[in-house]
N, C-alpha and C positions, 0 to 999 in steps of 0.2 A: 923733225920727221923726214924719213927718206922720200926720194921722188916717187918710188913705186908705192910706198905706203900711203902717201898723200893722194896718189892718183886712184888706186884701188879703193882707198878709204880705210883699209886695214892692212893685215900682214901680207907678205909675199907668198911665194909659193912655199969607208967607215967600218970596222967591226960589224955593228948592226946598222943598217941604213934603210931609208925609205927610197927604194929604187923604182922609178916609174910609178910611184904611188903605193907600192906594196912593201911591207916591212920584211926585209930579207935578213935572216939570222945566220951569221957566219959561224964557223966552228968555235970561235972564241965565246959565242953566246949560247949556242945550241947546236946539236947535230942535225937539226931539221931546218930546211929552208923552203921558202915559197917561191912561186913563179915571180918574175920581175913585174908582172902585171896581173892583178887578180881577175878571176872570171866573174863578170857582173851580168846577171840575167837581164834580158831585154823585155820590155813591156810591149805587148802587141796592141798597137793603136791604129784606128781606122779613120778615114776621112769623114767629116761631118758636113753634109751638103749645105745645111743652113748657115754654117759659119763660113765655109769655103766660098759661098756666094757673095760674101761681103768683102773678100780680098780685093784690094785696089786692082784695077784692070791691067795696068802695066806689069804688076808682079804676077798676077794670075796667068797672063799670056806667056810669061817666061817659064812658068812651072817651078821657079826656084825662089827661095828666100835667101838673099845674099847676106851672110852674117860675118861681121868683122870680129875677129877674136885675137887675143894675145895670150900666149902660153909661155911657160907652164905656171899653173896655179892649182896644185892638187888639193882635193880631188875634183875640183870643179871643171877645169879644162887643162889638159896636158897631152903630150904626145906619147902614145903607146910605144915603148922601145922595141917591141917585137914587130908590130905591123906598120909603125910610122904614122898611124891614123890619130887624129885628134879625138880624144875620148874624155869622159868625165860625167859628173852629175849634170852640169849645165848642158852638155852636149846631148845626153839622153833626153833631157827635158825639152830642149829646143827641137830635136828630131821629132819628138812626139807632138809638139805644138804645130810644127810644119805639116805633119801628116794630117792632123785635124783640119788644117786649112787647105788640104789638097795639094801641098807643095813638098819639095825636097829642100832641106837645108843645105846650102852651099857655103862652106866655111873658108874665109879668106884671112890669113894671118896678117897682122899689122902691129906696129908699135902702139902701145896702149894709148898714149896721148894723141894719136892720130885717128883713133876710131870715131869719136864723135864728130870731128871736122869732116871726116870722110862720109859720114851719114848726112851731114848738112850739105855736102857737095853732090850727094846722090850716088856715090860709089858703093856704099853698103845700104841695105834696107834697115838693118838693125845691128846693134852691138851686143856682144855676149862675152863679158870678161869679168864677172863678179863685181860689176859696178855698184858701189854704194850710192843709192838715190839720196841726194841732198839738195837743198834749196839752190845752192850755187850752180849745180849742174842743170837743174830744172830751168834755169834761165836760157839755156842753149839747146836743150833737147827735152822731149817728153819721155818719161820712164814708166814702163809697165812692171810693177813690182811683183815678185814671185817667190821671195824667200826672206828670212830674217836672220841676220848674222850678227854676232857680238864677240866678246872674248869669253874663253872658257879655260879652266885649269884642268890638268890631269895629274894623277898621283899614282904611285905604285899600288898594286892591288893589296888591299888590307892594311895600308899605311896611310891613314887619313891626314889630310892637310886642309886647313881652313883658309881659303883665299883672302878672307878679311882679317885674318890673324895669323900671318905667316912669318912673324918676326923671328929672325935667326935661321930660317929655312933657306936652303939652296934651291933657287928657281931658275929653270932654263927658259930662254927666250931666243927668238931669231933676232939677230942684230938689225937695228934701225927700224924695227916694227914699232907700232904704237905701244905694244907691251914692253918693249925695251926702252923707248924714249919717254913714255908718259906713265903707264900704269905702275910698273914695279918701282920706279924712283919715287912716285907719290906715296905708295903704300909703305915703302921703306922709311921715308921721311916721317910718316906718322908714327912708326915704331920708335924711331930715335927720339921724337918729341915726347913720347910717353915713357922714355927711359928704358926702352926695351932694345935688344940687339937688332941691327939693321937686317933687312932681307939680303941675302947674298945672291945677287943677280949673276947668272952665268950665261953670257951671250955667245951665240954661235952664228956663223955665216949662213948656214942653211938650216931650215926647219927640220930636215931629216936628222941632223946631228943633235938637235935639241931633244927630239923624240927618242933617239938612240940613247942619249945620256940618261933619260928617265927609265927606259927599259932596263938598262944595265945597273941602275941604282946609284949613278954618280951624282944625281940631284934628287931633291925631295919632291919636286913638282915641276910642271911645265905650264906656261901660259901662251896661248895662241888664239887666232881667230877660231870661232866655234866650229865651222865645218872642217878646218884643218885638224883641230883637236879630236873631233868626232871620228874622222877617218883614221887618224893614228891609233885611236882606241880600237876601232874595228879591226885593224890589221894586227894588233898585239893585245887582244882582249884577255889573254891569259896572264899578261904582265902588268897592264896599266888600266886605269878606270877614271871616270870623271870625278873631279873634285869640285863640288858646288855647282850652281846653276850658271847658265849663260847670262852675261851682264853687258851693259852698254850696247844694246842691240840697235840695229838700223836696217832698213830694207835694202835688199839687192834688187836692181831693176834692169830691164833691157832698154837702152836708149834708142829712140827713133826720132826722125825729123820733127821739129816743133809743129804741132797742129796737123800732123800726118794722119790720114784716115786709117793707117795701118795700126796705130796704137790700140783703138778699141777692138779690133779684130784679134790682135795678139792677146789682149786681156780676156776676151771671151773664150778664146781657145784654151788658155791655161786654166781659166776658171772651170771650163768643162772637165778638164783632167782632174782638177781638185775635187769637183763634185762627184765624179764617178770612181774615185779612189786610185786612179792610175798615177797621178802626181805623187801621192803618198808612197806608192810602191816604188817608184823611181828613186825617191829620196831614201827609202829604206835600203834599196839595193846598194847605195853608196855610203850608208851609215850616217847620213846627215839629217835624219828625220826630226831631230829636235828643233831645227830651224824651219821646218815646214809651216806654211801658213794655210789658212782656209779660205781667204778672200783676197783676190788680186785687185789692186786699184791702180789708177794712173796718177803719177806724181804724188806719192804718199809720204814724202819726206816730212819730218817734223822739225828739222833744223838744217 
């Protein structure tokens, strides 16, 4: 498993390409093209005094929630090629949570592997980089869970593929992701053991190339992290669609310093957004609503 894949917990972040998060169709694919970054509606969120009152005093006095982030990982957090700003589902959600707490989110880029140590050192208040909450990480940080991510397949529209019976199919993956190193080899081995043709894994250096291959019909299916697949489908909904359900799911969480009083405030703020429907709207804006959850917990890892 790659360094990035093992750190995030899942996958990383041409003719047709996903440029800045949007599928751009060149003349070779279509005469129509989209902006390099999609227009995503903002959800209007206000401060909640009862929650803001619980923010730790040092953070409250600064007026900022300092957030360590590593980009790119579309559609969760990446840099808008037009404005240069960090955008994405995670960003919109964290912005909303900060507003509920009466704060402004202040994003600081860092190497992924340095985010949790920087939280422990007090440089960042919280991390936000599609962290998979697991027992190993919970030993060094507390996690406020806010999303559920797994693997999901996509197929060409109207050309069904069964992820559990894809023997002989050509399946695109991003190189060194869990789908490349673990999932497809295991499923292919089962095909061979049953006397069926192996799955023809087609690995690409970038997820955008894998999605492009599916859009152009060069492969039968694509397997990637569920929010990545959902966003690719959102950007090319006339060409591709989901194939089967999300599987092997685990929670995404925001890491904070162990036993920090910030964790329950973050949890209460995101739960407030879940309860009033604004969380769901933010997820829908980015096409990742299938991973939306209804209850936030602290340290909800099962493994």
